C-alpha positions in Angstrom: 0.0 0.0 0.0 1.3 3.4 -1.0 -0.1 6.9 -0.7 2.2 8.0 -3.5 0.8 5.3 -5.8 -2.8 6.4 -5.0 -1.8 10.0 -5.6 -0.5 9.2 -9.1 -3.6 7.2 -10.0 -5.8 10.1 -9.1 -3.7 12.5 -11.2 -3.8 10.2 -14.3 -7.6 10.3 -14.1 -7.5 14.1 -13.9 -5.1 14.3 -16.9 -7.2 11.9 -19.0 -10.3 13.9 -18.2 -8.6 17.2 -19.1 -7.4 15.8 -22.4 -10.8 14.5 -23.3 -12.5 17.8 -22.5 -9.8 19.7 -24.5 -10.3 17.4 -27.5 -14.1 17.8 -27.3 -13.8 21.6 -27.2 -11.3 21.5 -30.1 -13.7 19.4 -32.2 -16.6 21.8 -31.5 -14.4 24.8 -32.4 -13.7 23.3 -35.8 -17.3 22.7 -36.5 -18.4 26.2 -35.6 -15.7 27.8 -37.8 -17.0 25.6 -40.7 -13.5 24.5 -41.6 -12.6 21.1 -43.0 -9.2 19.5 -43.1 -7.7 17.2 -45.6 -6.4 13.9 -44.4 -2.7 15.0 -44.2 -3.7 18.0 -42.1 -5.7 15.8 -39.7 -2.7 13.5 -39.2 -0.5 16.5 -38.4 -2.9 17.8 -35.8 -3.1 14.3 -34.2 0.7 14.2 -33.9 0.8 17.6 -32.4 -1.9 16.7 -29.9 0.0 13.6 -28.9 3.2 15.5 -28.3 1.3 18.1 -26.2 -0.4 15.2 -24.2 3.0 13.6 -23.5 4.5 16.9 -22.3 1.5 17.5 -20.1 1.6 14.1 -18.6 5.4 14.4 -18.0 4.8 17.8 -16.3 2.0 16.5 -14.1 4.1 13.5 -13.1 7.1 15.7 -12.2 4.8 18.0 -10.2 3.4 15.1 -8.3 6.8 13.8 -7.5 7.9 17.2 -6.3 4.8 17.5 -4.1 5.5 14.2 -2.4 9.2 15.1 -1.9 8.3 18.4 -0.4 5.7 16.9 1.9 8.2 14.3 3.2 11.1 16.6 4.0 13.0 15.4 7.0 12.4 12.2 9.1 9.5 11.2 11.3 10.6 9.0 14.3 8.1 7.0 16.3 9.3 5.4 19.6 7.0 2.5 20.8 8.5 2.6 24.3 8.4 -0.7 26.2 6.4 -0.1 29.4 5.3 -3.6 29.9 1.5 -4.1 29.9 0.7 -0.5 28.8 1.2 2.1 26.2 3.6 5.0 25.7 4.4 6.3 22.2 6.8 9.2 21.5 6.5 10.8 18.1 9.3 13.2 16.9 8.5 15.3 13.9 10.8 16.5 11.1 10.9 20.0 12.6 11.8 18.8 16.1 8.3 18.8 17.8 7.5 16.1 20.3 4.2 14.3 20.8 3.7 11.8 23.6 0.7 9.5 23.6 0.2 7.9 27.0 2.8 7.2 29.7 2.5 3.6 30.8 1.1 2.2 34.1 1.9 3.2 37.6 5.6 2.8 38.3 6.5 3.4 34.6 6.7 7.2 34.8 10.3 7.4 35.7 11.2 5.1 32.9 9.3 7.2 30.4 10.8 10.4 31.7 14.3 8.8 31.6 13.8 7.7 28.0 12.7 11.2 26.9 15.5 12.9 28.9 18.1 10.7 27.3 17.0 12.0 23.9 17.6 15.6 25.1 13.9 16.4 25.3 12.8 19.2 27.6 9.4 20.0 26.1 6.5 17.8 25.1 4.7 20.0 22.6 1.6 17.8 22.6 0.7 15.4 25.4 -2.3 13.0 24.8 -3.8 10.6 27.3 -5.9 8.4 25.2 -8.3 7.3 28.0 -8.3 7.1 31.8 -7.1 3.5 32.3 -4.1 3.1 34.6 -1.9 1.4 32.0 -2.1 4.5 29.8 -2.1 7.3 32.4 -0.2 5.8 35.4 3.1 7.4 34.5 1.4 10.7 33.5 2.1 12.7 36.8 5.9 12.1 36.5 5.9 13.2 32.8 3.9 16.4 33.6 6.2 17.3 36.5 9.4 16.6 34.4 8.7 18.5 31.2 7.3 21.8 29.8 3.9 20.8 28.3 2.5 22.6 25.3 -1.0 21.2 24.7 -2.7 18.5 26.7 -5.5 16.5 25.2 -7.8 14.0 26.9 -11.3 12.6 26.0 -14.2 14.1 27.9 -14.7 11.2 30.3 -13.7 10.8 34.0 -12.8 7.8 36.2 -13.1 7.1 39.9 -9.6 5.6 40.4 -6.8 7.0 42.6 -4.6 6.8 39.5 -6.9 9.2 37.6 -7.2 11.5 40.6 -3.4 11.6 40.9 -3.2 12.6 37.3 -5.7 15.4 37.7 -3.8 16.8 40.7 -0.6 16.8 38.7 -2.3 18.7 35.9 -3.8 21.2 38.4 -0.4 21.7 40.1 1.3 22.4 36.8 -1.5 24.9 35.8 -2.3 23.1 32.6 -5.6 23.3 30.7 -7.2 20.1 29.3 -8.3 20.3 25.7 -11.1 17.9 24.7 -9.8 15.2 22.4 -12.3 14.3 19.6 -12.4 13.4 15.9 -11.5 16.0 13.2 -9.2 18.1 15.4 -6.1 19.1 13.3 -3.2 19.2 15.7 -1.1 21.2 13.2 2.0 19.7 14.8 4.4 20.2 11.9 3.9 21.9 8.5 5.2 18.8 6.6 2.8 16.5 8.3 -0.9 15.9 8.4 -1.8 15.2 12.0 -5.5 14.6 12.5 -7.6 13.1 15.3 -9.8 10.4 13.9 -11.5 9.5 17.2 -13.4 9.4 19.5 -16.4 10.3 17.4 -19.0 9.8 20.1 -19.6 11.3 23.5 -21.3 8.4 25.3 -19.9 4.9 25.5 -20.5 2.1 27.9 -16.9 1.1 27.5 -14.1 3.4 28.6 -11.8 2.0 25.8 -14.1 3.4 23.1 -13.4 6.9 24.3 -9.8 6.4 23.2 -8.2 9.3 21.4 -7.1 8.2 18.0 -4.8 9.9 15.5 -3.6 9.6 11.9 -0.3 11.1 10.8 0.7 11.4 7.1 4.4 11.9 6.2 4.8 11.9 2.4 3.9 8.4 1.2 3.8 7.0 4.7 1.0 7.0 7.3 0.6 6.1 11.0 -2.6 5.3 12.9 -2.7 5.0 16.7 -6.1 4.2 18.3 -5.3 3.6 22.0 -7.6 0.8 23.3 -10.5 1.5 20.9 -12.7 -1.5 20.5 -15.3 -2.6 17.9 -17.9 0.2 18.3 -15.3 3.0 18.1 -13.5 1.3 15.2 -16.8 0.9 13.3 -17.6 4.6 13.8 -14.2 5.5 12.3 -14.8 3.2 9.4 -18.3 4.6 8.7 -17.2 8.3 9.2 -15.9 8.7 5.7 -12.6 10.0 7.0 -9.4 8.7 5.4 -7.9 6.0 7.6 -5.3 4.5 5.3 -1.9 4.1 6.8 1.0 1.7 6.2 1.9 1.5 9.9 -0.7 0.7 12.6 -0.2 0.6 16.3 -2.5 -2.3 16.9 -5.2 -1.3 19.4 -5.7 -2.6 23.0 -2.4 -4.5 23.2 -3.7 -7.0 20.5 -7.0 -7.8 22.3 -9.5 -9.7 20.2 -12.1 -7.0 21.1 -10.2 -4.6 18.7 -8.7 -4.8 15.2 -11.9 -5.9 13.6 -11.6 -6.9 9.9 -13.5 -3.8 8.7 -11.0 -1.5 10.4 -8.0 -3.4 9.2 -9.3 -3.3 5.7 -9.9 0.5 5.9 -6.4 1.2 7.3 -4.7 -1.5 5.1 -1.4 -1.4 7.0 1.9 -3.1 5.9 3.2 -3.1 9.5 1.6 -3.6 12.9 3.2 -2.8 16.3 1.7 -4.4 19.4 2.5 -3.0 22.9 2.1 -5.6 25.6 3.7 -6.9 28.7 5.7 -10.2 28.6 3.6 -13.1 29.7 0.8 -10.7 30.8 -2.2 -12.0 32.7 -4.6 -11.0 29.9 -3.0 -13.2 27.3 -2.3 -10.3 25.0 -1.9 -10.3 22.1 -4.7 -12.7 21.4 -4.1 -15.4 18.8 -7.2 -14.3 16.8 -5.7 -10.9 16.2 -2.3 -12.3 15.3 -4.2 -14.5 12.7 -6.1 -11.5 11.3 -2.9 -9.6 10.8 -1.1 -12.5 9.3 -4.0 -13.2 6.9 -3.4 -9.6 5.6 0.3 -10.1 5.3 1.0 -7.5 7.9 4.5 -7.6 9.4 4.2 -7.7 13.2 6.4 -6.1 15.8 5.9 -6.7 19.5 7.3 -4.9 22.6 6.7 -8.0 24.7 9.2 -9.9 22.6 11.4 -7.2 21.2 11.4 -4.4 23.8 11.3 -0.8 22.6 10.7 -0.5 18.9 11.7 2.6 16.8 10.1 3.3 13.4 11.7 5.9 11.2 10.0 7.4 8.1 11.8 9.2 5.4 8.5 10.0 3.6 8.7 6.9 1.4 9.7 3.9 3.5 9.6 2.8 7.2 12.8 1.5 8.8 12.5 -0.4 12.1 15.0 -0.7 14.9 14.2 -3.4 17.5 17.5 -3.0 19.4 17.7 0.7 20.1 20.6 2.0 22.2 19.3 4.6 24.6 21.8 6.2 27.1 20.2 6.5 30.5 23.5 6.8 32.3 22.9 10.5 33.3 19.6 9.6 34.8 21.0 6.5 36.6 23.8 8.5 37.9 21.4 11.1 39.4 19.4 8.4 41.0 22.5 6.7 42.4 23.8 9.9 43.9 20.4 10.4 45.6 20.6 6.9 46.9 24.1 7.4 48.2 23.1 10.6 50.0 20.2 8.8 51.6 22.5 6.0 52.7 25.0 8.4 54.2 22.2 10.2 56.0 20.6 7.2 57.5 23.6 4.9 57.8 21.1 2.1 57.6 23.0 -1.2 57.0 19.8 -2.7 55.6 19.7 -0.3 52.6 20.8 -2.3 49.5 23.8 -1.0 47.7 24.3 -1.5 43.9 26.3 -4.6 43.1 29.0 -4.3 40.4 28.2 -7.9 39.5 25.1 -10.0 39.8 21.7 -8.9 38.6 19.2 -6.1 39.0 15.5 -6.7 39.4 12.5 -4.4 39.0 10.1 -4.4 42.0 7.2 -3.3 39.7 7.6 -5.6 36.7 9.4 -8.5 38.4 11.9 -8.5 35.5 15.7 -8.8 36.3 18.5 -7.6 34.1 22.3 -7.6 33.7 23.9 -4.4 35.1 24.7 -3.1 31.6 21.2 -3.6 30.2 19.7 -0.5 28.6 16.3 -1.2 30.2 17.3 -0.9 33.8 14.6 0.5 36.1 15.0 3.7 38.1 17.1 3.3 41.3 14.2 3.3 43.7 12.5 0.5 41.8 15.6 -1.8 41.8 16.4 -4.9 43.8 19.8 -6.5 43.7 20.7 -10.2 43.4 24.0 -11.9 43.7 23.2 -14.6 41.2 20.6 -15.7 38.7 19.0 -18.4 40.8 18.4 -15.9 43.6 16.5 -13.6 41.2 14.4 -16.5 39.9 13.6 -17.8 43.4 12.4 -14.3 44.3 9.8 -14.5 41.5 11.7 -12.4 38.9 11.9 -13.4 35.3 14.7 -12.6 32.8 14.7 -9.6 30.6 14.0 -10.4 27.0 16.6 -7.8 25.8 19.7 -8.6 27.8 18.9 -12.3 28.4 20.6 -12.5 31.9 
């Protein structure tokens, strides 16, 4: 699937129509003037028209190529951050703007903040929380506290959880104003991109997932669609809306749940690639085999954070390139956390406070995943637990990281 191919097909139709109308008007003009042409003259006119048609087609084709090239200037980088069973997607535009959709579950905020800080990010130009479930907003307060926020979008729906209340307090403390996320809002994020909200389309749903903020980004011949946890009703509304949904990269909804990614929606988007964000061996069984089968039946190339960790997709406006082994330097963040820990140890002189081991393994008290000391997915210092050997980590209920394979 290619936007560029579709663009050229439409222009060929316009060219053909223009030539047909031109020839009809030429014929009428000759009849009105009452002139007749001898056979040699008619042949000469036909050759001239053919040359003009060829030049016109060549010009239109060149203009179309130039338009696609100008629209795809620079690179669009999409980071599908591994936050376990949750979502956090960072989008960096060709002009250097940053859009963050969701921030993972409770306990993942420091990880998301560290990831962005390691990229030198100080400002999140657009922050979107797709819907108020903890695995999407849990890390939100840390993100809000750590960065300058441009615009903040959330769907017009509340929740009664402490996680949601904590997010609202962080928003209030920062003095931010919430903008209502809904379909047909143009984010105007970057002049070389089309960035449009395609959902939610309704205002009253029985299911919180269907309130999910959904966006479509177009970069030259490439497209990206992200729909949070939108399920069948919301997907059908998007399909029936008449809005353009086609994109060759899809962030598969709801962690690959079979309640989403219905055939009608997959047909409308028609992606070449699908990225699933899910936790390793999660208790929901995501992604569900039915969804994997639907994607495979459409020859969609699948990427999964539960198997591959953080996934980075880079668009040059014509093709997507994927990196499933990104190297992100969190050393500065780790150093800051370690210094804080050392100060705390010096102040308390508590012999029970665990000190980092130069060897052994490092576990995560939230995700129950343990790592080698040089893994680039280490948790923040206050979420770490140290083990002398692998068996000790496993006996404590930890499982090995899929990236560093300790």
